[in-house]
Structures are given as structure tokens and as C-alpha cells.
N, C-alpha and C positions, 0 to 999 in steps of 0.2 A: 467554458473553462474545463479543465480536466486535472487530474492528479497523476503524478508520476513518482516512482520510487527511485532514489539515487542508490543503485545497487552497491556502489563502493562503500557507502556509509551504513548500509543495512546490517544489523547484527543478528538477523534470522530468528527473532523472538516470536514472530507469528501473531503479535498483538493486533496488527492491522487486519489480518485475515480473519481473526476471530470476531471483530466488531463490524465487519462490512455487511450491511443489511441486504445486499444483492449478490453476495458471494462472487465478486468480480476480481478478487485477489487470489492468486495461486502461487504455489511454490515452484520455483524454477531451479536452475543450477546452483549447487552448493547451499541449498536451503534458503537462498534469497527469495524475495517475493516480487511479483510483477502484477500490475493493475491492467485489466482489460479495459482500455479507455472507451470502447464501444458500449460496454455494459455499465460503466461507472455512472452514478447519478449525481455526482459532485456534492455529496452530503458533508464531506470533510471528517467523518468519523475516524477514518484511518489516520489522518494527519494529527488528530487531537490525541490519539493514544500512543503514537510512536515515541519511544523513550529517547531516541537520538535525532529526532526531527529530520529524518531523511525523506519524508514524503512532502513533495512540493506541488503547489498549484501552478499549472502552466497554462 
């Protein structure tokens, strides 16, 4: 399994990036965040802190 950020719902707060233990989340266009699925360890930390629940397990 992996996690993916719905960029349409992302509010650019950066909370997910701040808690990622392997630093696999980075800022892309317009301040939105993106998860490097190859580096993600599927811990779920990002999804648990997202205030708008835009990080989904896929």
C-alpha cells in the first residue's frame, strides 16, 4: 500500500511534510505537497496529521 495526496484538497499547511520520518514529502507547484511513493514506508504519520484529510491510502 502507499499514500497519495489529493492536491485539489491540499491547503499547503506542510504538516505532513513536517512529520514524515523519511522525508519523502516535498513541496511542488503552488505550495502543494507530493509523496515520493518509492521512498514512503507506509507509516501513516502524514495522514494522521492532515487537517483536511487529503492524504489517502491507495
